[in-house]
Backbone as CSV, one residue per row, in Angstrom:
resi,resn,N_x,N_y,N_z,CA_x,CA_y,CA_z,C_x,C_y,C_z
1,UNK,47.670,-177.936,-128.580,48.281,-179.439,-128.635,48.834,-179.909,-127.357
2,UNK,48.716,-181.305,-127.153,48.355,-181.611,-125.515,50.018,-181.901,-125.759
3,UNK,51.139,-182.588,-126.225,52.370,-182.259,-125.997,52.641,-181.364,-125.257
4,UNK,52.151,-179.968,-125.492,53.161,-178.293,-124.564,52.052,-177.943,-123.247
5,UNK,50.824,-178.665,-123.399,49.701,-179.287,-122.207,50.172,-179.892,-121.253
6,UNK,51.548,-180.944,-121.744,51.573,-181.324,-120.353,52.652,-181.065,-119.819
7,UNK,53.351,-179.918,-120.602,55.219,-179.402,-119.801,54.669,-178.426,-118.587
8,UNK,55.173,-178.590,-117.514,55.079,-178.104,-116.229,56.392,-177.130,-116.290
9,UNK,55.950,-175.688,-115.719,56.983,-175.204,-115.756,56.701,-174.285,-114.460
10,UNK,57.913,-174.106,-113.622,58.044,-173.353,-112.178,58.877,-172.189,-112.487
11,UNK,58.100,-171.192,-111.644,59.436,-170.120,-111.714,61.048,-170.409,-110.822
12,UNK,61.704,-169.708,-111.245,63.432,-169.927,-110.181,63.670,-168.693,-110.162
13,UNK,63.434,-168.247,-109.126,64.079,-166.695,-108.617,62.950,-166.011,-109.371
14,UNK,63.597,-164.701,-109.706,62.927,-163.349,-110.309,63.105,-164.009,-111.843
15,UNK,64.130,-164.072,-112.539,64.342,-164.196,-113.892,64.543,-165.296,-114.738
16,UNK,64.435,-166.319,-113.691,64.349,-167.925,-114.277,63.103,-168.832,-114.307
17,UNK,62.685,-169.592,-114.711,61.685,-170.461,-114.788,62.551,-171.926,-114.789
18,UNK,62.476,-172.695,-114.200,62.813,-174.694,-114.821,61.260,-174.988,-115.084
19,UNK,61.991,-175.949,-115.894,60.839,-176.851,-116.598,60.943,-178.161,-115.880
20,UNK,60.189,-178.131,-115.253,59.738,-179.784,-113.877,59.498,-180.514,-115.123
21,UNK,59.263,-180.578,-115.992,58.334,-181.718,-116.937,58.500,-181.698,-118.334
22,UNK,58.837,-182.374,-118.985,58.735,-182.212,-120.729,58.574,-183.388,-120.993
23,UNK,56.966,-184.246,-121.003,57.134,-185.842,-121.634,57.386,-185.740,-122.960
24,UNK,57.386,-185.184,-123.993,57.632,-185.168,-125.699,58.866,-184.482,-125.964
25,UNK,60.137,-183.992,-124.773,61.282,-184.106,-124.875,61.143,-182.744,-125.976
26,UNK,60.907,-181.904,-126.209,60.982,-180.682,-126.900,62.582,-180.044,-126.771
27,UNK,63.094,-179.894,-127.828,64.627,-178.560,-127.456,63.966,-177.905,-126.764
28,UNK,64.918,-177.524,-125.520,64.680,-176.723,-124.957,65.278,-175.552,-125.089
29,UNK,65.071,-174.161,-125.386,66.023,-172.670,-126.410,66.043,-171.991,-125.425
30,UNK,65.131,-171.301,-124.221,65.554,-170.493,-123.052,64.439,-170.368,-122.326
31,UNK,65.132,-170.137,-121.208,63.746,-169.467,-119.763,63.848,-168.503,-119.665
32,UNK,62.910,-167.468,-119.296,62.866,-166.738,-118.636,61.667,-166.652,-117.727
33,UNK,61.709,-165.213,-117.458,60.675,-164.867,-116.198,59.409,-165.314,-116.116
34,UNK,58.308,-165.955,-117.283,57.523,-166.300,-117.403,57.470,-167.746,-117.938
35,UNK,58.479,-168.119,-118.135,58.661,-169.194,-118.604,59.631,-170.261,-119.685
36,UNK,59.096,-171.106,-120.472,60.263,-171.379,-121.278,59.980,-171.520,-122.652
37,UNK,61.187,-171.441,-123.381,60.780,-171.569,-124.692,61.214,-173.114,-125.800
38,UNK,60.653,-173.541,-126.070,61.633,-174.952,-127.167,61.054,-175.081,-128.492
39,UNK,62.065,-175.232,-129.308,62.006,-175.223,-130.752,61.211,-176.687,-130.561
40,UNK,60.370,-176.388,-132.001,59.469,-177.556,-132.432,59.859,-177.829,-133.843
41,UNK,59.776,-176.851,-134.847,61.032,-176.922,-135.836,61.709,-176.057,-136.404
42,UNK,62.081,-175.789,-137.911,62.931,-174.433,-138.319,62.303,-173.217,-138.506
43,UNK,61.208,-173.229,-138.137,60.268,-172.059,-138.363,59.347,-172.253,-137.394
44,UNK,59.274,-173.059,-136.086,57.839,-172.496,-134.740,59.078,-172.673,-133.949
45,UNK,58.297,-172.156,-132.540,59.008,-172.430,-131.139,57.462,-172.343,-130.665
46,UNK,57.976,-173.137,-129.185,56.660,-172.713,-128.697,57.505,-172.372,-127.072
47,UNK,56.261,-170.999,-127.081,56.660,-170.422,-124.742,55.429,-170.988,-124.355
48,UNK,56.442,-172.006,-123.392,55.665,-172.063,-122.592,55.174,-171.656,-121.144
49,UNK,54.236,-170.857,-120.443,54.028,-170.220,-119.356,53.548,-170.898,-118.396
50,UNK,54.172,-170.430,-117.059,54.084,-170.998,-115.698,52.319,-170.170,-115.335
51,UNK,52.327,-168.565,-115.656,50.997,-168.263,-115.488,49.886,-167.958,-116.522
52,UNK,49.069,-167.880,-116.593,48.097,-168.035,-117.782,47.982,-166.618,-118.532
53,UNK,48.215,-165.969,-116.923,47.507,-163.566,-117.280,49.156,-163.818,-118.333
54,UNK,50.146,-163.997,-118.228,51.235,-163.741,-118.544,51.133,-164.387,-120.228
55,UNK,50.468,-166.046,-120.558,49.977,-166.326,-122.042,48.536,-165.302,-122.562
56,UNK,48.336,-165.168,-121.681,46.735,-163.741,-122.206,47.342,-163.007,-122.577
57,UNK,48.374,-162.035,-121.967,48.686,-160.591,-121.946,49.710,-160.948,-123.595
58,UNK,50.553,-161.664,-123.666,51.291,-162.109,-124.650,50.825,-162.317,-126.032
59,UNK,50.189,-163.096,-125.664,49.440,-163.233,-126.909,48.196,-162.180,-127.685
60,UNK,48.361,-161.449,-126.484,47.298,-160.290,-127.083,48.154,-159.089,-128.013
61,UNK,49.441,-159.155,-127.353,50.065,-157.916,-127.877,50.260,-158.622,-129.877
62,UNK,50.768,-159.753,-129.574,51.670,-160.453,-130.955,50.311,-160.515,-132.061
63,UNK,48.817,-160.914,-131.092,47.969,-161.084,-132.277,47.320,-159.589,-132.585
64,UNK,48.300,-158.239,-131.885,47.512,-156.828,-132.745,49.073,-156.458,-133.044
65,UNK,50.078,-157.027,-133.160,51.406,-156.382,-134.114,51.690,-157.726,-135.076
66,UNK,50.259,-158.299,-135.677,50.250,-159.219,-136.800,50.818,-158.709,-137.893
67,UNK,50.513,-157.278,-138.247,50.945,-156.685,-139.211,52.344,-156.040,-139.527
68,UNK,52.856,-156.540,-138.395,54.147,-155.445,-138.084,55.594,-156.315,-137.767
69,UNK,56.274,-155.604,-139.000,57.605,-156.658,-139.166,58.559,-157.154,-138.143
70,UNK,58.488,-156.110,-136.988,59.136,-155.794,-136.087,59.002,-157.306,-134.883
71,UNK,57.892,-158.106,-135.264,57.046,-158.637,-134.135,57.318,-160.843,-134.596
72,UNK,57.751,-160.996,-133.597,57.128,-162.881,-134.475,55.671,-163.057,-134.714
73,UNK,55.183,-163.684,-135.586,54.425,-164.287,-136.256,54.065,-165.155,-135.002
74,UNK,52.032,-164.751,-135.112,51.902,-166.557,-133.820,51.250,-167.149,-134.659
75,UNK,51.011,-168.450,-134.508,49.885,-169.493,-135.010,49.518,-170.250,-134.399
76,UNK,49.209,-170.377,-132.925,48.577,-171.322,-132.232,48.768,-170.772,-130.559
77,UNK,47.400,-170.775,-129.496,48.090,-170.527,-128.175,46.663,-171.568,-127.753
78,UNK,47.388,-171.866,-126.522,46.852,-173.512,-125.938,46.188,-172.844,-124.393
79,UNK,46.236,-173.564,-124.041,46.302,-173.223,-122.034,47.062,-172.373,-121.538
80,UNK,48.338,-173.100,-121.863,49.963,-172.525,-121.338,50.551,-172.388,-121.858
81,UNK,50.339,-171.766,-123.392,51.459,-171.646,-124.286,51.011,-170.738,-125.931
82,UNK,52.015,-170.435,-126.156,51.691,-169.723,-127.834,52.660,-170.533,-128.578
83,UNK,51.798,-171.017,-129.866,52.869,-171.424,-130.698,53.780,-170.173,-131.884
84,UNK,55.038,-169.638,-131.821,55.024,-168.885,-133.024,56.351,-168.695,-133.421
85,UNK,56.328,-167.608,-134.481,57.818,-168.400,-135.376,58.998,-168.220,-134.701
86,UNK,59.761,-169.134,-134.561,60.881,-169.761,-134.558,62.273,-167.742,-135.323
87,UNK,62.499,-167.381,-134.677,63.825,-166.549,-135.311,65.074,-167.188,-134.800
88,UNK,65.888,-167.184,-136.020,66.969,-167.644,-136.253,68.284,-166.269,-135.837
89,UNK,68.839,-166.488,-135.338,70.301,-165.053,-134.844,70.781,-164.608,-133.748
90,UNK,71.284,-163.913,-133.672,71.585,-163.044,-132.430,70.933,-162.545,-131.616
91,UNK,71.185,-161.756,-130.500,70.153,-160.677,-129.957,71.278,-159.755,-130.223
92,UNK,70.334,-158.907,-130.214,71.025,-157.157,-130.408,72.742,-157.483,-129.734
93,UNK,72.114,-157.349,-128.648,73.497,-157.100,-127.805,74.462,-157.796,-128.128
94,UNK,74.564,-159.207,-128.350,75.264,-160.321,-128.753,75.854,-159.705,-129.800
95,UNK,75.540,-159.092,-131.194,75.708,-158.741,-132.403,76.519,-157.250,-132.417
96,UNK,75.962,-156.132,-131.224,76.770,-155.285,-131.080,78.240,-155.753,-130.543
97,UNK,78.096,-156.765,-129.363,79.440,-156.461,-128.651,80.316,-157.128,-130.011
98,UNK,79.852,-158.075,-130.884,80.954,-158.710,-132.365,81.402,-157.277,-132.826
99,UNK,80.126,-156.201,-133.343,80.823,-154.803,-134.029,81.566,-154.172,-133.702
100,UNK,81.332,-153.570,-132.324,82.145,-152.652,-131.584,81.481,-151.698,-131.667
101,UNK,80.280,-151.070,-133.016,79.939,-149.918,-133.089,78.451,-150.382,-133.268
102,UNK,77.298,-149.207,-133.883,76.666,-149.580,-134.180,76.355,-149.267,-135.655
103,UNK,75.580,-150.169,-136.726,75.373,-149.798,-138.053,73.949,-148.270,-138.100
104,UNK,73.954,-147.936,-138.814,72.808,-146.751,-139.033,71.701,-147.496,-138.989
105,UNK,72.167,-148.864,-140.260,70.099,-149.466,-140.469,69.572,-150.065,-138.918
106,UNK,70.854,-150.276,-138.275,70.572,-150.521,-136.762,69.161,-149.443,-135.992
107,UNK,70.383,-148.519,-136.498,69.420,-147.532,-135.382,68.110,-146.743,-135.985
108,UNK,68.036,-147.054,-137.410,66.807,-146.834,-138.304,65.442,-147.590,-137.330
109,UNK,66.018,-149.166,-137.500,64.594,-149.853,-136.863,64.534,-149.714,-135.781
110,UNK,65.723,-149.404,-135.114,64.995,-149.433,-133.042,63.973,-147.792,-133.061
111,UNK,64.868,-146.821,-134.082,63.427,-145.510,-134.805,61.648,-145.963,-134.859
112,UNK,62.343,-146.525,-135.606,60.955,-147.482,-136.565,59.733,-147.913,-135.562
113,UNK,60.871,-149.372,-134.618,59.954,-150.063,-133.964,59.469,-149.517,-132.674
114,UNK,60.332,-147.876,-132.093,59.502,-146.930,-130.799,57.882,-146.709,-131.520
115,UNK,58.141,-146.398,-133.010,57.276,-146.184,-133.402,56.278,-147.143,-133.656
116,UNK,56.053,-147.992,-133.621,55.531,-149.371,-133.969,55.077,-149.547,-132.413
117,UNK,55.841,-148.881,-130.898,55.286,-149.225,-129.741,54.029,-148.453,-129.828
118,UNK,53.840,-146.844,-130.191,53.179,-145.852,-129.587,52.096,-146.660,-130.377
119,UNK,52.438,-147.149,-132.169,51.202,-147.584,-132.840,50.423,-147.938,-132.495
120,UNK,51.289,-149.347,-131.589,50.547,-150.658,-130.779,49.465,-150.426,-128.971
121,UNK,49.720,-149.418,-129.031,49.849,-148.548,-127.669,50.109,-149.284,-126.718
122,UNK,51.589,-149.436,-126.946,52.619,-149.909,-125.300,52.681,-149.064,-124.118
123,UNK,52.824,-149.090,-123.039,53.094,-148.475,-122.039,54.149,-148.613,-121.693
124,UNK,55.177,-149.955,-122.400,56.819,-149.596,-121.706,57.266,-149.424,-123.040
125,UNK,57.601,-148.284,-122.609,58.527,-147.532,-123.844,60.601,-147.616,-123.412
126,UNK,60.354,-148.960,-123.991,61.796,-149.432,-123.299,62.056,-150.951,-123.981
127,UNK,63.386,-150.986,-124.484,63.655,-152.628,-124.999,64.969,-152.932,-124.591
128,UNK,64.657,-153.614,-124.035,66.307,-155.088,-123.596,66.713,-155.388,-124.678
129,UNK,67.771,-155.068,-124.893,69.105,-155.687,-126.387,68.510,-157.311,-126.209
130,UNK,68.271,-157.830,-125.104,68.177,-159.191,-125.004,67.151,-159.935,-125.658
131,UNK,66.022,-159.087,-125.902,64.952,-159.504,-125.946,64.586,-159.369,-127.758
132,UNK,65.985,-158.404,-128.240,66.237,-157.834,-129.966,67.079,-159.185,-130.566
133,UNK,66.040,-159.614,-131.184,66.867,-160.256,-132.191,67.209,-160.106,-133.683
134,UNK,68.389,-160.127,-133.740,68.763,-159.418,-135.872,68.936,-161.366,-136.467
135,UNK,68.134,-160.621,-137.725,68.227,-162.026,-138.555,68.750,-161.982,-139.988
136,UNK,69.741,-163.058,-140.354,70.779,-162.623,-141.165,69.946,-162.205,-142.428
137,UNK,68.399,-161.839,-142.585,68.587,-160.728,-143.610,68.637,-159.121,-142.541
138,UNK,69.175,-158.781,-141.984,69.477,-157.818,-140.975,67.983,-157.164,-141.065
139,UNK,66.836,-158.040,-140.761,66.219,-157.646,-139.331,66.109,-157.878,-138.179
140,UNK,65.589,-156.571,-136.737,65.402,-156.943,-135.923,63.675,-157.380,-135.559
141,UNK,64.239,-158.385,-134.948,62.433,-158.885,-134.231,62.802,-158.438,-132.976
142,UNK,61.299,-157.811,-132.117,61.418,-157.962,-130.581,59.715,-158.822,-130.192
143,UNK,61.229,-159.777,-128.748,59.814,-160.889,-128.120,59.575,-160.191,-126.830
144,UNK,59.362,-161.232,-126.683,59.312,-161.356,-124.807,58.465,-159.729,-124.730
145,UNK,56.781,-160.468,-124.499,55.995,-158.558,-124.460,54.668,-159.242,-123.428
146,UNK,54.924,-159.577,-122.458,53.915,-160.579,-121.235,53.745,-158.101,-120.618
147,UNK,54.774,-157.563,-120.381,54.609,-156.541,-119.929,54.775,-155.429,-121.038
148,UNK,54.616,-155.533,-122.082,53.878,-154.219,-123.118,53.087,-153.430,-123.246
149,UNK,52.422,-153.854,-122.107,50.996,-152.984,-122.105,50.427,-152.791,-120.293
150,UNK,51.574,-153.341,-119.239,50.965,-153.596,-118.060,52.191,-153.089,-117.008
151,UNK,53.399,-152.202,-117.942,53.912,-151.231,-117.272,53.989,-150.090,-117.389
152,UNK,54.577,-149.297,-116.970,54.449,-147.908,-117.328,55.968,-147.556,-117.351
153,UNK,56.705,-147.539,-118.346,58.262,-146.801,-118.615,57.805,-145.858,-120.016
154,UNK,58.403,-144.561,-119.533,58.189,-143.593,-120.445,59.894,-143.338,-120.996
155,UNK,60.519,-143.824,-120.904,62.242,-143.526,-120.956,62.517,-144.628,-121.660
156,UNK,63.604,-145.253,-122.699,64.322,-146.058,-123.166,65.529,-146.576,-122.286
157,UNK,65.182,-146.643,-120.927,66.387,-146.626,-120.035,67.337,-147.898,-120.278
158,UNK,66.136,-149.028,-120.028,67.447,-150.084,-120.454,68.038,-150.400,-122.172
159,UNK,67.665,-149.907,-122.986,67.955,-149.853,-124.213,69.384,-148.975,-124.208
160,UNK,69.546,-147.308,-123.548,70.461,-146.457,-123.752,71.428,-147.179,-122.945
161,UNK,71.128,-147.696,-121.485,71.929,-148.353,-119.919,72.873,-148.954,-120.950
162,UNK,72.431,-150.677,-121.553,72.966,-151.288,-122.464,73.708,-151.157,-123.404
163,UNK,73.403,-150.283,-124.564,74.223,-149.586,-125.220,74.752,-148.765,-124.930
164,UNK,75.105,-147.958,-123.920,76.239,-147.230,-122.799,77.117,-148.297,-122.494
165,UNK,76.656,-148.824,-121.997,77.624,-150.356,-121.536,79.006,-150.815,-122.750
166,UNK,78.081,-150.756,-123.923,79.084,-151.256,-124.702,79.076,-150.230,-125.088
167,UNK,79.881,-148.878,-124.850,80.617,-148.275,-125.229,80.162,-147.705,-127.011
168,UNK,79.070,-147.240,-127.484,78.339,-146.730,-128.508,77.161,-146.150,-127.957
169,UNK,77.602,-145.490,-126.871,75.735,-144.826,-126.947,76.349,-143.521,-127.951
170,UNK,76.531,-142.656,-127.984,77.078,-141.343,-128.440,77.496,-141.532,-129.565
171,UNK,77.604,-142.598,-130.426,77.340,-142.676,-132.101,76.248,-142.918,-132.209
172,UNK,75.290,-144.046,-131.655,73.824,-144.006,-131.637,72.975,-142.747,-131.157
173,UNK,73.540,-142.270,-130.066,72.763,-140.666,-130.585,72.943,-140.183,-130.762
174,UNK,73.753,-139.244,-131.972,74.436,-138.685,-132.580,73.636,-139.540,-134.193
175,UNK,73.160,-140.330,-133.955,72.399,-141.136,-135.153,70.791,-141.248,-135.631
176,UNK,70.632,-141.100,-134.206,68.921,-140.558,-133.590,68.615,-139.681,-133.840
177,UNK,69.625,-138.031,-133.626,69.628,-136.926,-133.824,69.602,-136.472,-134.719
178,UNK,70.453,-137.188,-136.276,70.792,-136.954,-137.677,69.158,-137.297,-137.903
179,UNK,68.386,-139.101,-137.803,67.689,-138.826,-138.154,65.794,-139.009,-137.786
180,UNK,65.783,-138.782,-136.824,64.518,-138.357,-136.031,64.631,-137.239,-134.647
181,UNK,64.340,-136.090,-135.011,64.784,-135.402,-133.903,64.199,-135.704,-133.031
182,UNK,63.047,-135.029,-133.260,61.620,-135.620,-132.113,61.751,-136.339,-131.137
183,UNK,62.349,-137.704,-131.713,62.591,-138.757,-131.479,63.784,-138.832,-129.815
184,UNK,65.154,-137.791,-130.677,66.059,-137.795,-130.424,65.880,-137.236,-129.077
185,UNK,64.941,-135.860,-129.142,64.603,-134.824,-128.011,63.696,-135.744,-126.921
186,UNK,63.001,-136.833,-127.389,62.188,-136.911,-125.930,63.281,-138.238,-125.540
187,UNK,64.103,-138.129,-125.998,65.460,-139.857,-125.587,66.385,-138.647,-125.010
188,UNK,66.185,-137.633,-124.668,67.747,-137.029,-124.358,68.305,-136.896,-122.977
189,UNK,67.374,-136.749,-122.279,67.417,-136.956,-120.792,68.010,-137.809,-120.408
190,UNK,67.848,-139.068,-121.206,67.791,-140.940,-120.613,69.514,-140.229,-121.348
191,UNK,69.718,-140.508,-122.246,71.345,-139.784,-123.195,72.006,-139.459,-122.228
192,UNK,71.398,-138.433,-121.431,72.061,-137.534,-121.677,73.222,-137.193,-119.731
193,UNK,71.924,-138.380,-119.842,72.326,-139.203,-117.850,73.511,-139.687,-118.178
194,UNK,73.372,-140.869,-118.903,74.475,-141.755,-119.254,75.728,-141.191,-119.510
195,UNK,75.558,-140.287,-120.689,76.531,-140.137,-121.205,77.553,-139.177,-120.519
196,UNK,76.775,-138.499,-119.356,77.415,-137.338,-118.244,77.958,-138.380,-117.235
197,UNK,78.189,-139.451,-117.119,79.249,-139.882,-116.636,80.453,-140.505,-116.603
198,UNK,81.078,-140.074,-118.268,82.004,-140.089,-118.700,82.797,-139.065,-118.188
């Protein structure tokens, strides 16, 4: 898609990117460390990257995860972009801030998501709550996968840290322990590190 290939993105600090040129005037819906996301229609968006290797890494993960309900569907890739499913809904961080508790169905899906990470051979065993979206039909979708098979992370540190800051880590830990003791045991040291601060 030539209109997407004409977009120019540059890094701006470690966490954000700047749109230098967007000739077609696509609606910008977000920026991050690797690029920017534009809404194309009610069911499609495009992530445009400033480095091709980030696009390749994310496209590989999304293609391999094509049969998983936790990841956006990929439709097309180009020299600097991926067209994928546009997911409507708040981030899990925003969702939990409003709820001030963690519903059991969220915990169920987080457990299943981490099992999917294992199946898909992720090396990054963590998830930022900003990268988990909650759909209107109560499904979690996991976005941003440039480093899912590049970084080595053996514990869900970011996940637990954010849930702790929201004040629901103890509730979450109890649910994980009840639903999947093996998963709880593998996360126990991380969970206890944050709860011991109280």
